[in-house]
C-alpha positions in Angstrom: 16.3 -1.8 -28.4 15.9 -4.8 -30.8 15.1 -8.1 -29.1 16.7 -11.0 -30.9 16.4 -14.8 -30.9 19.2 -16.5 -28.8 20.0 -13.4 -26.8 20.0 -13.7 -23.0 18.4 -11.0 -20.9 17.9 -10.5 -17.2 14.2 -9.6 -16.7 11.8 -9.3 -13.8 9.2 -12.1 -14.1 7.0 -11.1 -11.2 4.1 -11.3 -10.6 3.8 -15.0 -10.9 1.6 -17.7 -9.4 2.4 -21.0 -7.7 5.3 -22.8 -9.3 6.0 -20.4 -12.1 9.6 -19.0 -12.3 9.7 -15.6 -10.7 11.9 -12.8 -9.7 14.7 -11.2 -11.7 16.4 -14.0 -13.7 18.0 -14.8 -17.1 15.8 -15.7 -20.0 16.8 -16.7 -23.5 14.6 -15.5 -26.4 13.3 -18.3 -28.6 10.7 -16.5 -30.7 11.8 -15.6 -34.2 13.1 -12.2 -35.0 10.2 -11.3 -37.3 7.8 -11.7 -34.3 10.3 -10.1 -31.9 10.3 -6.9 -34.1 6.5 -6.5 -33.8 4.7 -4.9 -30.9 3.4 -8.3 -29.7 5.1 -10.5 -27.1 8.4 -12.3 -27.0 8.6 -16.0 -26.2 11.4 -16.9 -23.8 12.8 -19.8 -21.7 13.6 -18.8 -18.2 16.8 -19.9 -16.4 17.5 -20.9 -12.8 20.7 -21.6 -10.8 22.0 -25.1 -11.4 22.0 -25.6 -7.6 18.2 -25.2 -7.6 17.8 -27.8 -10.4 20.3 -30.6 -9.8 18.3 -33.3 -11.6 19.0 -33.5 -15.4 15.8 -33.6 -17.5 15.4 -33.8 -21.3 13.5 -30.5 -21.0 16.5 -28.7 -19.4 19.6 -27.1 -20.9 22.5 -26.4 -18.7 24.8 -23.5 -19.5 28.1 -23.0 -17.6 29.1 -19.8 -16.0 31.0 -17.4 -18.4 29.0 -18.6 -21.4 26.3 -16.3 -22.8 27.3 -13.6 -20.3 26.1 -15.7 -17.3 28.0 -15.4 -14.0 26.6 -18.7 -12.6 25.9 -22.2 -13.9 22.3 -21.9 -15.2 19.7 -24.4 -16.2 17.1 -23.2 -18.8 13.7 -24.8 -18.2 11.9 -25.3 -21.5 8.8 -26.6 -19.7 8.5 -23.0 -18.2 8.4 -21.2 -21.6 6.3 -18.1 -21.5 5.5 -15.0 -23.4 6.6 -11.6 -22.2 5.7 -8.1 -23.1 8.5 -6.0 -24.6 8.4 -3.7 -21.6 10.0 -6.3 -19.4 13.2 -6.0 -21.4 14.6 -2.9 -19.7 18.3 -3.8 -20.0 20.5 -4.8 -23.0 21.3 -8.5 -23.3 24.1 -9.9 -21.2 25.1 -12.3 -24.0 23.7 -14.9 -26.4 23.6 -18.6 -27.0 26.0 -20.1 -29.5 24.4 -21.8 -32.5 25.2 -25.2 -30.9 23.6 -24.2 -27.6 20.5 -23.0 -29.5 20.3 -26.4 -31.2 20.4 -28.1 -27.8 17.7 -25.7 -26.6 15.5 -26.4 -29.7 15.9 -30.2 -29.1 14.8 -29.7 -25.5 11.8 -27.6 -26.6 10.8 -30.3 -29.1 10.9 -32.9 -26.3 8.7 -30.6 -24.2 6.2 -29.7 -26.8 5.9 -32.8 -29.0 6.6 -36.0 -27.1 
C-alpha cells in the first residue's frame, strides 16, 4: 500500500509515554511522497476528538466530521508530530485533506516549528 502525503489513516499509536497521543486514532501524513515511498518512517500529525481539545491554538487544525473520511469533529495537533514505521499503517486511508486544508495544516506546522 502506498502511503501518501495528505492522506488520513487510523493507526495504533501505542505504546506511548506520558502526554503523547496514544491509542487508535486518525493521523494525517505530512512527509513528502519521495520519503513515504522509502523503507524509512512516515511523519504524521495525530488527531483527537474536538471535545478533548476545546481551546483553539495556532498549532491546531480543526476538521469537521464528514471531511477527510472522519466521523467526528477532529483536531489535528501539530505540536504532537511524530515519525511512524510503515508497519503501523495496516488499513487503507479513510480519506484525505483538501489542498486548502493541507495549507492550513502547513501554516500550523510552521507556527509550531519556527516561531
